[in-house]
N, C-alpha and C positions, 0 to 999 in steps of 0.2 A: 433484353435488347429489342428495340422496335426498328425494323428495316423498312425502307420505302425507296421507290424509284421515281425520278422526275419525269419519266416517260415510259410507261409500261408497254407501249406499242413497240418500242426499240429494245428495251431490256427489262425484265422483271426480277424480283428478288424475293426469295422465301424467308420464312421465320428463322432459318438457320444461317442466312446470309449468302445462300447459293444464287448466283446470277445466271439467268438464261437469256440468250439473245433471240430476238424475233424478227428484226429487220435491221438493214444496215443503217447505222447512225451513231449518235453519241447520246449518253444519258448520264445523269448524276445519281449515284447510290448514296443514300444517307442512312446513318445508324444512330439511334439515340439511346442513351444509357438510362438506368433508373433514376439517376441524379439529375437528368435533364440535359446532360452534355451531348451535343450532336457533332459528328464528324462526317465528311463526305469524300467521295472519290469519283472521278470521271472515268467511265468505261467507253471503249470503242467497240462497236459490234461490227465485225467485218464479214465479208462473204467468202467462204471457202469455195474452191473449184469455180472460180468466176468465169463467166462467158465472155470471150473476146472474139468479135467477128473477124473473119479472114480480112486481111488488108495490109497495107504498108504503114509502118509506124516508126517514129523515132522514140528512143527510150531515154528520157532525161531523169537524172536523180532529183528527188524531191528537194525543193528549196536550194537548188544548186544550178550553176550554169554548165555543169558537166553532163555529158551524154555517152551512151554506149557507142563505141567506135571500133571499126575493124581497121587494121593497119594496111599498108601498102603491100603489093605482091601477094595477093590472096591465093594465087596458084600454089603457093607453098602450104602444104597441109600442116595442120596443128599450129596455125597462126593464131597467136594470142589475141584476145579481145581486151581492149583498153577503154579507159575513160578519157574523153577529150572535150575541149571547149565546145558547147553546143553551137553549131553553125547550120544545121539542117542539110549537110552535104550528103552525097550518095553513100559515103562510108558510114553514115549514121542512120541509114534507113534499113529497116528489117521487115521481111514478109512473115506474117503470122498465118500459119496454115493448120486448121483444125484436123485432127486425126480421129475419125469415127464419131466424135462428139465435140461440143464447143467447150469441153472441160479440159481437153488434152490437145496440145498443139506443138508444132515445130517452129523454130525461129530461124529464118534463113536470111543472110546478108543479101541486100538487093543488088550488090555489085556482081554477085555470082550465086544464084539460088541453088546450085548443086551442092553447096556447102551448108553445114548445119551448126547452129550454136551447140556446143558440145563441151562436156566436162572432161578435163584431162585426168583420167583415173588410172591409166596404165594397167587396165584389165583387173583392177582390184575394186573393192567397195568404195562407194562414194564417201567422201569425208571432208570436213571443214578444212579449208586451205587449198583444195584442188583448184588449179587455174581453170578459167573458161576460155575456150579456143574455138576455132572453126575447123570442121573436119568433113570429108566426103563420106567415109565409111559410115554406114548406118548402125546406130547403137541405141536401141530403145531406152536402155537404162540411163544413158548419158545425154540423150537428145530429145526426149519427150518431157515437156514442161506443163506445169499448172500454175494457177494464179490465185492469190487472195486479193480481194478488193477492199480497200480501206476507205472509210467515209470521207476523207479529204480529197478523194479522186485519184489517189496513187494505188499502185499494185505491188505486191511482193510475189516474186517468181521463185518457184522451186522445182526441182526435178520430180517427175511423177513417181519415181522409185523411192524417194525419201523426203518427206515433208518436213523433216527436222533441219534441213539445209536449204539456204536461200541464196539468190544471186545477190552479191554484195560488192562494195568497192570501198576499201579503207586501207590505208589513208587516202583521202580524196585529193589527188594531184593529177593533173593532166599527164597522160603517158603511163600511169600505173595500171597494172593488170586488174581485171575483174576476176573474182573468185567465189567459191562457195563459202558461206559463213554459217555458223550455228544459229538457229532461230532461238533467241532468248527473249526478245521484245520487239515492239514495232520501231526499230532503229531507222533514222532518216536515211542512212547510207545503205539500207536494204530496200528502200521504197522508191519505185520508178513511176514516172508520169508518162503515159503514152500520148504522143503527139501524132495525130493521123496526118499522113503525108501522101497517101494514095487513095484511090477510089475503093470504097467498101461501104456496106450498108450503114445508114445513119443510126446512131445509137438510140435505143428506145428508153422509156422511163424505167422498164423492168431491168434493162441493162445497167442503168446508172445506179438505181437504188432497189435492188432485188429484195423480194421477201424471202426470208431464210426458212428453209424446210428443216425438219428434224435432223440433227447431226451436221448441219451445215454452217452453224455459227462459229465465229472465231473471236472470242472476247479477250480484250487486253485492258 
């Protein structure tokens, strides 16, 4: 078999068909058999541990009018986080605060920044199906987040403690809970678009399309 890539600066492929990501973007991988038949597959090269500047953002689901929303009466701890029609209201604005580096951050509802976006795990291990809530008590396992940047401009968010689980919303209906989902593919309902709603540094080219260092690629 003969393998080739449409853009080796994005993704290269070796003679055994192993794909390596080099920069955020998309590429076509082609393979041709001895008989001359050729097939192809599109790959997305994403950025693990993406840098997100401190600031205020709304989080809207990709290709949807739904956004991450906190309910009323936030003073009640363990308040569930929902999806609602995106309106840019205060209940849909969140402060991203980097912790030690730009690869790990907390997400706090702007209506009350004493609360954290938190995984309801009841003092057990994180697992798919855990609801996402807001909580005052600090818990690094359940409240420290990281992100994967996808070439279409969206992000996948996951707890720092377990990259196999992602912030998801399914089924997608206003009022439904947000919860952790198992990372199986780049599903639309696991991908969030950040809408900047507060003052923060303007994104740079390296923030939008970073060059991937060894071990930082995420190929799908």
